[in-house]
C-alpha positions in Angstrom: 8.2 34.9 27.9 4.8 35.4 29.4 2.5 32.4 29.6 0.0 34.3 27.4 2.6 34.4 24.7 3.1 30.6 24.5 1.5 29.3 21.3 2.1 26.4 18.9 5.5 27.8 17.7 6.8 28.2 21.2 5.5 24.8 22.3 7.4 23.3 19.3 10.6 25.2 20.3 10.3 23.9 23.9 9.7 20.3 22.8 12.4 20.3 20.2 14.9 21.9 22.5 14.2 19.3 25.2 14.4 16.5 22.7 17.8 17.5 21.4 19.1 18.1 25.0 17.9 14.7 26.1 19.5 13.0 23.1 22.8 14.7 23.8 22.6 13.9 27.5 21.6 10.3 26.9 24.6 9.8 24.6 27.0 11.7 26.8 26.3 10.7 30.4 26.8 6.9 30.1 30.2 7.2 28.4 31.2 10.5 30.1 31.4 12.3 26.8 31.7 15.8 28.1 31.0 17.6 24.8 27.6 15.8 24.6 26.9 16.5 28.2 27.8 20.2 28.0 25.8 20.4 24.7 22.7 19.0 26.4 23.1 21.3 29.4 23.7 24.3 27.0 20.4 23.6 25.3 18.6 23.4 28.7 20.2 26.6 29.9 19.2 28.5 26.7 15.7 27.1 27.0 15.4 28.3 30.5 16.5 31.8 29.4 14.0 31.6 26.6 11.2 30.9 29.0 12.0 32.7 32.2 10.3 36.1 32.7 13.6 37.5 34.1 15.1 37.3 30.6 12.1 38.8 28.7 14.0 41.9 27.7 16.8 39.7 26.3 14.4 37.4 24.4 15.7 38.4 21.0 19.3 37.8 22.0 18.4 34.4 23.6 16.6 33.4 20.4 19.7 34.2 18.4 21.9 32.4 20.9 19.8 29.3 20.5 19.9 29.5 16.7 23.7 29.9 16.9 24.1 27.0 19.4 22.0 24.7 17.2 23.9 25.8 14.0 27.3 25.2 15.7 26.1 21.8 16.9 25.1 20.9 13.4 28.4 22.1 12.0 30.3 20.0 14.6 28.3 16.9 13.7 29.1 17.5 10.0 32.8 17.8 10.7 33.2 15.2 13.4 30.0 13.3 14.1 29.1 9.7 13.7 26.7 9.0 10.9 24.1 7.1 12.9 20.3 7.1 12.8 20.1 9.1 16.1 22.6 11.6 14.7 20.4 12.2 11.6 17.3 12.4 13.7 18.9 14.9 16.0 19.9 17.1 13.0 16.4 17.1 11.7 15.3 18.2 15.2 17.9 21.0 15.3 17.1 22.2 11.8 13.4 22.3 12.7 14.2 24.1 15.9 16.1 26.8 14.0 13.2 27.1 11.6 10.7 27.6 14.4 13.0 30.1 16.1 13.1 32.2 12.9 9.3 31.9 12.7 9.0 33.0 16.3 11.3 36.0 15.5 9.1 37.0 12.6 6.0 36.7 14.7 7.6 38.9 17.5 8.6 41.6 15.0 
């Protein structure tokens, strides 16, 4: 993504992705919960691919991967997750992230 293409939707995507990544890392690292750690790192890796100019030609694919990653994370939480305030907050973040990614997709088309 070129810096000239970063607008409010992309800033929202960046901030929400960082937020959910940090939540997963903060929950996973102290207790060595590898699924949380890998989830947080996965979000950061996909965010890097979303932002780095080397991946511009794959931007649509990266966007879909980030949507899928967030959706699978939500499904995993529904199936196995603890019903805690931080869990609910993170699901709101991830649902909002998916929404912004779809809006970004529409804008790019």
